[in-house]
C-alpha positions as semicolon CSV with decimal commas, in nm:
position;residue;x (nm);y (nm);z (nm)
1;M;-0,346;1,064;-1,005
2;F;-0,687;1,096;-1,163
3;A;-0,862;1,180;-1,490
4;V;-1,062;1,500;-1,544
5;P;-1,312;1,500;-1,834
6;D;-1,362;1,880;-1,843
7;T;-1,033;2,025;-1,967
8;E;-1,142;2,376;-2,066
9;T;-1,057;2,531;-1,729
10;L;-0,839;2,245;-1,595
11;L;-0,503;2,426;-1,588
12;D;-0,639;2,751;-1,440
13;T;-0,837;2,561;-1,175
14;A;-0,542;2,339;-1,081
15;R;-0,315;2,642;-1,053
16;G;-0,572;2,836;-0,853
17;V;-0,631;2,551;-0,606
18;S;-0,255;2,501;-0,568
19;G;-0,210;2,872;-0,505
20;D;-0,477;2,874;-0,233
21;W;-0,310;2,572;-0,069
22;L;0,029;2,745;-0,075
23;R;-0,110;3,068;0,070
24;K;-0,255;2,874;0,364
25;K;0,085;2,711;0,424
26;F;0,271;3,043;0,393
27;P;0,025;3,310;0,515
28;S;0,293;3,578;0,555
29;T;0,438;3,530;0,205
30;D;0,322;3,686;-0,119
31;V;0,299;3,363;-0,319
32;Q;0,365;3,413;-0,690
33;L;0,277;3,137;-0,941
34;G;0,443;3,287;-1,248
35;T;0,686;3,066;-1,438
36;G;1,023;3,038;-1,261
37;Q;1,165;2,988;-0,912
38;H;1,028;3,174;-0,611
39;T;1,171;3,174;-0,259
40;L;0,890;3,143;-0,002
41;D;1,108;3,147;0,312
42;D;1,457;3,046;0,424
43;S;1,391;2,675;0,366
44;S;1,115;2,665;0,103
45;L;1,149;2,702;-0,272
46;L;0,865;2,708;-0,526
47;L;0,912;2,607;-0,890
48;S;0,640;2,690;-1,143
49;Q;0,655;2,551;-1,497
50;A;0,435;2,557;-1,806
51;A;0,442;2,381;-2,143
52;Y;0,297;2,511;-2,471
53;D;0,209;2,346;-2,801
54;D;0,317;2,462;-3,148
55;N;0,025;2,704;-3,160
56;G;0,129;2,873;-2,838
57;A;-0,157;2,724;-2,631
58;E;-0,070;2,604;-2,281
59;Y;-0,132;2,231;-2,237
60;A;0,045;2,150;-1,907
61;T;0,145;2,311;-1,579
62;R;0,354;2,200;-1,285
63;I;0,380;2,348;-0,935
64;Q;0,657;2,203;-0,718
65;L;0,721;2,296;-0,354
66;R;1,048;2,192;-0,191
67;E;1,083;2,229;0,186
68;D;1,428;2,169;0,337
69;K;1,356;2,088;0,700
70;A;1,572;1,945;0,977
71;E;1,414;1,598;0,971
72;A;1,380;1,569;0,593
73;T;1,345;1,740;0,258
74;W;0,985;1,728;0,139
75;R;0,892;1,775;-0,226
76;T;0,528;1,814;-0,330
77;T;0,461;1,821;-0,703
78;M;0,127;1,897;-0,871
79;T;0,114;1,829;-1,245
80;A;-0,187;1,892;-1,469
81;V;-0,196;1,815;-1,841
82;R;-0,475;1,829;-2,095
83;S;-0,534;1,706;-2,450
84;V;-0,822;1,650;-2,688
85;T;-0,896;1,316;-2,516
86;G;-0,916;1,457;-2,162
87;G;-0,703;1,574;-1,873
88;T;-0,493;1,414;-1,601
89;V;-0,383;1,551;-1,265
90;S;-0,122;1,398;-1,037
91;V;0,014;1,496;-0,695
92;D;0,340;1,340;-0,576
93;L;0,481;1,366;-0,225
94;E;0,849;1,272;-0,187
95;C;1,034;1,250;0,143
96;F;1,415;1,252;0,159
97;A;1,479;1,168;0,525
98;N;1,788;1,307;0,698
99;S;1,773;1,062;0,990
100;A;1,483;0,843;1,102
101;Q;1,196;0,815;0,857
102;P;0,947;1,089;0,952
103;R;0,574;1,033;0,933
104;A;0,418;1,142;0,606
105;S;0,056;1,240;0,558
106;K;-0,146;1,292;0,244
107;P;-0,139;1,659;0,133
108;R;-0,464;1,848;0,177
109;L;-0,404;1,972;-0,177
110;I;-0,536;1,642;-0,316
111;R;-0,874;1,677;-0,146
112;D;-0,898;2,040;-0,262
113;L;-0,829;1,938;-0,623
114;V;-1,084;1,656;-0,610
115;A;-1,349;1,892;-0,474
116;A;-1,279;2,153;-0,742
117;L;-1,230;1,930;-1,049
118;E;-1,483;1,646;-0,991
119;P;-1,262;1,379;-1,155
120;R;-1,379;1,044;-1,289
121;D;-1,261;0,684;-1,295
122;G;-1,452;0,521;-1,577
123;T;-1,819;0,573;-1,487
124;S;-1,744;0,630;-1,118
125;R;-1,710;0,978;-0,975
126;L;-1,431;1,056;-0,729
127;S;-1,539;1,264;-0,431
128;V;-1,409;1,394;-0,100
129;N;-1,687;1,227;0,100
130;A;-1,863;0,898;0,030
131;L;-2,153;0,915;-0,216
132;C;-2,478;0,799;-0,057
133;V;-2,644;0,505;-0,232
134;T;-3,018;0,458;-0,181
135;P;-3,204;0,136;-0,274
136;D;-3,309;0,276;-0,613
137;R;-2,943;0,357;-0,702
138;V;-2,798;0,016;-0,614
139;H;-2,797;-0,110;-0,974
140;S;-2,599;0,196;-1,082
141;L;-2,342;0,113;-0,814
142;V;-2,313;-0,245;-0,943
143;D;-2,257;-0,105;-1,294
144;V;-1,976;0,112;-1,155
145;L;-1,812;-0,185;-0,982
146;C;-1,826;-0,398;-1,298
147;D;-1,718;-0,118;-1,533
148;P;-1,414;-0,250;-1,730
149;E;-1,279;0,107;-1,760
150;R;-1,247;0,152;-1,383
151;Q;-0,883;0,146;-1,273
152;M;-0,899;0,251;-0,908
153;P;-1,045;0,068;-0,607
154;A;-1,405;0,139;-0,512
155;I;-1,486;0,136;-0,140
156;V;-1,839;0,037;-0,037
157;A;-1,947;0,079;0,325
158;A;-2,280;-0,033;0,472
159;R;-2,433;0,142;0,771
160;P;-2,469;-0,078;1,082
161;T;-2,815;-0,180;1,194
162;Q;-2,784;0,054;1,493
163;P;-2,629;0,403;1,466
164;D;-2,276;0,410;1,609
165;P;-2,074;0,736;1,638
166;L;-1,737;0,556;1,635
167;W;-1,825;0,363;1,319
168;S;-1,944;0,682;1,146
169;E;-1,634;0,875;1,251
170;R;-1,392;0,606;1,137
171;V;-1,563;0,545;0,803
172;A;-1,592;0,918;0,728
173;D;-1,224;0,970;0,811
174;T;-1,124;0,679;0,585
175;M;-1,332;0,807;0,294
176;R;-1,179;1,155;0,321
177;Q;-0,829;1,008;0,323
178;L;-0,904;0,817;0,002
179;A;-1,003;1,125;-0,201
180;G;-0,835;1,102;-0,539
181;D;-0,721;0,740;-0,493
182;A;-1,056;0,557;-0,489
183;S;-1,426;0,609;-0,542
184;T;-1,624;0,581;-0,220
185;Y;-1,986;0,483;-0,156
186;L;-2,211;0,445;0,148
187;L;-2,519;0,219;0,144
188;S;-2,771;0,447;0,310
189;D;-2,976;0,200;0,516
190;L;-3,070;-0,166;0,563
191;A;-3,296;-0,154;0,258
192;A;-3,000;-0,042;0,044
193;V;-2,781;-0,315;0,198
194;N;-3,040;-0,581;0,109
195;A;-3,092;-0,437;-0,239
196;F;-2,717;-0,441;-0,301
197;R;-2,694;-0,800;-0,181
198;G;-2,969;-0,900;-0,420
199;A;-2,809;-0,715;-0,712
200;I;-2,447;-0,827;-0,673
201;G;-2,496;-1,169;-0,520
202;E;-2,424;-1,349;-0,196
203;H;-2,046;-1,377;-0,232
204;H;-1,974;-1,009;-0,310
205;R;-2,220;-0,864;-0,059
206;V;-2,141;-0,600;0,204
207;G;-2,320;-0,672;0,533
208;P;-2,433;-0,406;0,783
209;G;-2,135;-0,230;0,941
210;C;-1,888;-0,386;0,694
211;V;-1,661;-0,218;0,440
212;R;-1,540;-0,387;0,122
213;T;-1,259;-0,274;-0,108
214;F;-1,360;-0,363;-0,464
215;L;-1,064;-0,390;-0,700
216;P;-1,115;-0,339;-1,075
217;L;-1,282;-0,605;-1,293
218;V;-1,542;-0,730;-1,046
219;D;-1,716;-1,050;-1,160
220;P;-2,026;-1,113;-0,944
221;A;-2,108;-1,431;-1,138
222;W;-1,785;-1,601;-1,024
223;A;-1,783;-1,683;-0,653
224;P;-1,399;-1,719;-0,617
225;D;-1,362;-1,360;-0,741
226;A;-1,505;-1,233;-0,410
227;A;-1,183;-1,319;-0,226
228;R;-0,996;-1,052;-0,430
229;H;-1,214;-0,778;-0,285
230;R;-1,121;-0,756;0,082
231;L;-1,406;-0,735;0,330
232;M;-1,354;-0,587;0,676
233;G;-1,616;-0,691;0,929
234;S;-1,812;-0,454;1,149
235;G;-1,628;-0,567;1,464
236;R;-1,304;-0,413;1,341
237;W;-1,474;-0,076;1,300
238;L;-1,675;-0,086;1,623
239;D;-1,397;-0,194;1,862
240;P;-1,227;0,119;2,007
241;S;-0,903;-0,073;2,071
242;D;-0,881;-0,220;1,720
243;Q;-0,689;-0,002;1,474
244;T;-0,704;-0,241;1,179
245;W;-0,957;-0,014;1,006
246;R;-0,666;0,215;0,915
247;S;-0,531;-0,055;0,683
248;V;-0,808;0,016;0,429
249;A;-0,651;0,353;0,343
250;R;-0,297;0,216;0,360
251;R;-0,379;-0,059;0,111
252;V;-0,539;0,187;-0,131
253;Y;-0,230;0,410;-0,106
254;A;-0,009;0,112;-0,191
255;L;-0,225;0,031;-0,494
256;A;-0,209;0,395;-0,607
257;L;0,172;0,385;-0,602
258;E;0,169;0,074;-0,821
259;R;-0,044;0,229;-1,096
260;P;0,162;0,311;-1,407
261;L;0,174;0,670;-1,527
262;P;-0,046;0,740;-1,831
263;R;0,127;0,845;-2,151
264;Q;0,014;1,204;-2,094
265;L;0,235;1,227;-1,784
266;S;0,522;0,989;-1,864
267;A;0,602;1,169;-2,191
268;L;0,560;1,520;-2,049
269;A;0,865;1,750;-2,061
270;F;0,883;2,111;-1,946
271;P;1,130;2,362;-2,092
272;D;1,394;2,476;-1,840
273;R;1,288;2,839;-1,826
274;V;1,461;2,890;-1,491
275;A;1,801;2,819;-1,642
276;E;1,717;3,042;-1,938
277;Q;1,611;3,317;-1,697
278;H;1,944;3,292;-1,513
279;R;2,141;3,294;-1,838
280;Q;1,959;3,608;-1,949
281;E;2,035;3,780;-1,618
282;R;2,404;3,689;-1,651
283;R;2,418;3,821;-2,006
284;E;2,268;4,151;-1,896
285;S;2,516;4,184;-1,610
286;M;2,810;4,099;-1,838
287;D;2,693;4,358;-2,091
288;K;2,690;4,623;-1,818
289;A;3,042;4,523;-1,708
290;R;3,169;4,548;-2,066
291;L;3,021;4,895;-2,105
292;L;3,206;5,007;-1,793
293;T;3,540;4,871;-1,915
294;A;3,493;5,003;-2,272
295;A;3,413;5,365;-2,166
296;P;3,682;5,639;-2,206
297;A;3,924;5,681;-1,915
298;P;3,746;5,894;-1,654
299;R;3,883;6,150;-1,415
300;P;4,038;6,009;-1,093
301;G;3,730;6,057;-0,877
302;E;3,496;5,908;-1,135
303;Q;3,734;5,614;-1,190
304;N;3,685;5,494;-0,831
305;E;3,309;5,508;-0,863
306;E;3,312;5,310;-1,188
307;L;3,549;5,054;-1,040
308;L;3,317;5,011;-0,743
309;A;3,021;4,970;-0,978
310;E;3,212;4,711;-1,182
311;V;3,314;4,522;-0,868
312;A;2,952;4,527;-0,746
313;L;2,836;4,380;-1,079
314;L;3,100;4,108;-1,075
315;N;3,020;4,026;-0,713
316;G;2,656;3,998;-0,809
317;L;2,747;3,756;-1,089
318;L;2,956;3,547;-0,851
319;E;2,680;3,542;-0,589
320;Q;2,424;3,436;-0,849
321;A;2,661;3,166;-0,979
322;D;2,710;3,038;-0,623
323;K;2,333;3,015;-0,573
324;E;2,289;2,830;-0,901
325;L;2,567;2,585;-0,817
326;L;2,422;2,525;-0,472
327;E;2,076;2,464;-0,616
328;L;2,223;2,239;-0,887
329;R;2,411;2,035;-0,626
330;R;2,092;1,999;-0,422
331;T;1,896;1,888;-0,729
332;V;2,164;1,634;-0,822
333;E;2,175;1,504;-0,463
334;L;1,798;1,447;-0,454
335;A;1,811;1,280;-0,796
336;E;2,087;1,046;-0,677
337;R;1,889;0,957;-0,365
338;T;1,583;0,890;-0,580
339;N;1,785;0,663;-0,809
340;A;1,938;0,480;-0,511
341;S;1,591;0,424;-0,363
342;T;1,465;0,297;-0,698
343;R;1,758;0,053;-0,724
344;E;1,689;-0,076;-0,372
345;Q;1,322;-0,128;-0,454
346;L;1,419;-0,310;-0,773
347;Q;1,646;-0,547;-0,579
348;V;1,365;-0,619;-0,332
349;V;1,124;-0,692;-0,618
350;I;1,378;-0,924;-0,785
351;A;1,437;-1,111;-0,458
352;E;1,063;-1,142;-0,395
353;R;1,009;-1,264;-0,751
354;D;1,276;-1,532;-0,717
355;N;1,138;-1,643;-0,382
356;E;0,780;-1,653;-0,514
357;I;0,890;-1,863;-0,813
358;E;1,050;-2,112;-0,574
359;E;0,740;-2,117;-0,354
360;H;0,510;-2,159;-0,654
361;L;0,714;-2,456;-0,774
362;T;0,693;-2,611;-0,427
363;T;0,318;-2,548;-0,417
364;L;0,269;-2,699;-0,763
365;D;0,463;-3,007;-0,658
366;A;0,248;-3,048;-0,344
367;L;-0,067;-2,988;-0,548
368;Q;0,033;-3,254;-0,798
369;Q;0,088;-3,503;-0,518
370;E;-0,249;-3,417;-0,360
371;R;-0,427;-3,455;-0,693
372;A;-0,259;-3,788;-0,761
373;E;-0,354;-3,920;-0,417
374;G;-0,707;-3,780;-0,449
375;G;-0,741;-3,943;-0,790
376;R;-0,638;-4,281;-0,654
377;L;-0,882;-4,258;-0,362
378;R;-1,163;-4,145;-0,593
379;L;-1,097;-4,440;-0,823
380;L;-1,104;-4,685;-0,531
381;L;-1,438;-4,546;-0,409
382;L;-1,588;-4,557;-0,758
383;R;-1,478;-4,921;-0,798
384;Q;-1,659;-4,996;-0,474
385;G;-1,976;-4,833;-0,609
386;R;-1,959;-4,538;-0,369
387;S;-2,011;-4,262;-0,629
388;E;-2,246;-4,066;-0,401
389;E;-1,972;-4,032;-0,139
390;V;-1,731;-3,909;-0,408
391;A;-1,977;-3,640;-0,521
392;E;-2,053;-3,537;-0,161
393;A;-1,682;-3,508;-0,076
394;A;-1,616;-3,292;-0,384
395;E;-1,897;-3,051;-0,290
396;S;-1,799;-3,020;0,078
397;V;-1,434;-2,922;0,029
398;P;-1,393;-2,582;0,204
399;G;-1,194;-2,300;0,045
400;I;-0,883;-2,131;0,179
401;P;-0,934;-1,825;0,405
402;S;-0,864;-1,494;0,233
403;S;-0,776;-1,309;0,556
404;F;-0,649;-1,383;0,905
405;E;-0,986;-1,274;1,040
406;E;-1,153;-1,551;0,839
407;L;-0,874;-1,793;0,936
408;W;-0,935;-1,724;1,305
409;D;-1,308;-1,782;1,264
410;R;-1,235;-2,128;1,120
411;L;-0,990;-2,251;1,383
412;G;-1,265;-2,478;1,516
413;E;-1,214;-2,697;1,209
414;L;-0,865;-2,790;1,336
415;E;-0,967;-3,009;1,626
416;H;-0,618;-3,140;1,703
417;L;-0,463;-2,795;1,765
418;T;-0,473;-2,584;2,082
419;V;-0,442;-2,216;1,989
420;T;-0,324;-1,976;2,260
421;A;-0,182;-1,712;2,023
422;D;-0,288;-1,348;2,059
423;R;-0,572;-1,294;1,813
424;R;-0,506;-0,921;1,773
425;I;-0,145;-0,973;1,669
426;A;-0,254;-1,224;1,407
427;L;-0,535;-1,004;1,277
428;G;-0,288;-0,715;1,251
429;L;-0,135;-0,899;0,954
430;D;-0,451;-0,818;0,758
431;E;-0,321;-0,460;0,731
432;D;-0,051;-0,572;0,487
433;P;-0,115;-0,593;0,109
434;M;0,027;-0,948;0,117
435;S;-0,215;-1,063;0,387
436;R;-0,432;-1,268;0,152
437;T;-0,131;-1,477;0,046
438;W;-0,005;-1,503;0,405
439;A;-0,346;-1,612;0,532
440;A;-0,361;-1,886;0,268
441;K;-0,013;-2,009;0,364
442;G;-0,095;-1,978;0,733
443;W;-0,404;-2,192;0,691
444;T;-0,208;-2,450;0,492
445;A;0,055;-2,460;0,769
446;L;-0,208;-2,502;1,041
447;V;-0,385;-2,775;0,843
448;S;-0,050;-2,952;0,812
449;L;0,017;-2,922;1,187
450;N;-0,334;-3,049;1,256
451;S;-0,275;-3,344;1,022
452;Y;0,053;-3,422;1,199
453;A;-0,106;-3,402;1,545
454;A;-0,384;-3,638;1,437
455;A;-0,138;-3,890;1,293
456;A;0,083;-3,873;1,604
457;R;-0,208;-3,922;1,846
458;E;-0,343;-4,215;1,648
459;G;-0,001;-4,380;1,640
460;R;0,029;-4,358;1,262
461;F;0,346;-4,147;1,283
462;N;0,629;-4,158;1,536
463;G;0,858;-3,875;1,421
464;G;0,838;-3,499;1,467
465;F;0,675;-3,236;1,245
466;Y;0,986;-3,183;1,033
467;Q;1,006;-3,554;0,953
468;F;0,630;-3,555;0,890
469;C;0,678;-3,291;0,618
470;R;0,972;-3,480;0,464
471;T;0,807;-3,824;0,456
472;P;0,435;-3,790;0,534
473;P;0,227;-4,100;0,610
474;A;-0,064;-4,202;0,393
475;G;-0,329;-3,929;0,404
476;G;-0,089;-3,683;0,571
477;K;-0,088;-3,317;0,465
478;P;0,272;-3,193;0,473
479;Y;0,393;-2,832;0,457
480;S;0,696;-2,727;0,253
481;V;0,989;-2,862;0,455
482;K;1,202;-2,566;0,341
483;Q;0,975;-2,337;0,542
484;V;0,990;-2,540;0,866
485;A;1,245;-2,460;1,138
486;M;1,244;-2,668;1,455
487;S;1,478;-2,438;1,650
488;E;1,630;-2,090;1,673
489;S;1,995;-1,988;1,673
490;E;2,173;-1,965;2,007
491;T;2,240;-1,593;1,946
492;A;1,871;-1,524;1,887
493;M;1,769;-1,711;2,202
494;E;2,037;-1,545;2,417
495;Q;1,943;-1,193;2,307
496;Y;1,575;-1,223;2,223
497;G;1,457;-1,543;2,390
498;H;1,207;-1,343;2,597
499;E;1,013;-1,267;2,276
500;R;0,957;-1,638;2,227
501;L;0,772;-1,700;2,553
502;F;0,409;-1,776;2,469
503;P;0,107;-1,891;2,670
504;A;0,049;-2,263;2,722
505;P;-0,284;-2,437;2,801
506;G;-0,206;-2,441;3,174
507;G;-0,174;-2,063;3,187
508;E;0,206;-2,048;3,221
509;R;0,432;-1,903;2,952
510;V;0,671;-2,146;2,784
511;Q;0,952;-2,108;2,536
512;M;0,867;-2,200;2,177
513;K;1,144;-2,232;1,920
514;A;0,981;-2,439;1,645
515;H;0,814;-2,229;1,379
516;V;0,682;-2,220;1,026
517;R;0,770;-1,941;0,781
518;L;0,488;-1,781;0,583
519;A;0,717;-1,538;0,395
520;V;1,081;-1,429;0,389
521;R;1,040;-1,059;0,300
522;G;0,863;-0,762;0,452
523;R;0,699;-0,851;0,783
524;A;0,782;-1,219;0,712
525;P;0,510;-1,375;0,935
526;R;0,581;-1,680;1,149
527;V;0,371;-1,946;1,325
528;Y;0,539;-2,065;1,648
529;F;0,427;-2,393;1,802
530;L;0,499;-2,632;2,087
531;D;0,482;-3,005;2,008
532;E;0,375;-3,190;2,322
533;V;0,148;-3,438;2,145
534;K;0,342;-3,742;2,266
535;A;0,423;-3,600;2,611
536;T;0,262;-3,753;2,920
537;R;0,352;-3,493;3,183
538;G;0,305;-3,119;3,220
539;G;0,020;-2,882;3,149
540;S;0,074;-2,904;2,772
541;A;0,093;-3,283;2,757
542;G;-0,102;-3,425;2,463
543;H;-0,135;-3,087;2,293
544;L;0,011;-2,927;1,983
545;V;0,002;-2,562;2,093
546;I;-0,001;-2,269;1,849
547;G;0,149;-1,993;2,063
548;Y;0,213;-1,718;1,811
549;V;0,090;-1,607;1,468
550;G;0,232;-1,273;1,366
551;P;0,520;-1,071;1,218
552;H;0,881;-1,191;1,226
553;L;1,029;-1,171;1,574
554;T;1,363;-1,004;1,644
555;T;1,684;-1,189;1,555
556;A;2,050;-1,088;1,542
557;T;2,020;-1,016;1,168
558;S;1,676;-0,857;1,155
């Protein structure tokens, strides 16, 4: 969905581009775009609609293609509407799966429309390929990013210091996929990268080979704002085995689905000219049948011919009625499936909301306790005349990682943990829209485990991690005890225990049941660990081992 400032030829251009797209999909069919229903082949039906104002001027058009295939029914809808304030174009792809969910891809129609209409998002221009930004155009790019009217993401990529074909191929493919859903820019060279860094600041920079997704309302003057705008490092783009780069497009797609429809589209209604067309055809057929029955009695030979003609007309009416009923049933069925899907999504959102409220309350409680303890310690230091240490401690507090990639880079700060978990599985969580929240919770969980391991080694705590979170010692950093599980169900271990074998420091694989929950919905990430801090024998003795950070493992109910 995007805005088009030039509305004079909007409807004709949108119809023309849609027609060209349809003719490429159905090369052996004479595609007609006139108002009404058109059968393209045995399984494809085209619906063309138009809306007119009181003066008889067309202000909206809709082209809808429905394809009834074995794996699913696909419905692609292009809607274009214009007014005195501008125009809007949207393309929706719906999939009604008949069995397993088939793979959906973005229709080429969207790229064709973007190329033909040159839409805008505030001051930014949407394009099929990334717009090249030279050093002298960097300030214009910063203005685009900070534009309060911008509603879509803006993707900024910076060329690596050395040319790399894989990087160029992946970035170009990503930018093409984002046509119509984001504005895309490419910093042309190292001089442009440095100029951009100087213009937008250290925290919002995009280093060589990196790609950053800038959400709306960028605030370069506020350092914490940078965490909202996800940065993907060059290593993810340059590693042939790493597919995380695909998450950039997936995240933008998810954001596009969350955008509310503008009033132009939400209030749009098309007259049902197809039904009117069918009613007119029925009236004409009925009039012909009445003329046959009202004519004077014919001679015997002529009577048979007229009876046959009347029967043919009535059969035609019945056949047409059958087609209309079949099409109506199909329309109702798809509408019911759409409503059912919407209800399911609503239930998921409600459940996630309730869970997030509970988690926020738990977090606020922990934060209050931390602040109270920090306040007491600060007061003690100030009473001892150690104000410089208080100021130094306040300045050196590190922030929370905004991604699992950043979390992994900071594992060295947790000196009491031994991490054997697969890095690629953990970094795969960055593909999810919730990854920033998960990374923050994951870091908090690891800090808590590190705090527990330190207290256990120093003899300040004799219980296990669960008890540590329930009644932490002085200076301890507990995690929400509701999100800590020290074992798995017998059913899960019997059926899926092999999934819970993770590497230990000695090289062998050991069973880990204890875990920390980072979420309860979606991919519901978990952190599995082995507590051998107090052990004196075995390869893991003295260690608290983090064996797995990744999506929820299989259970009997998952």
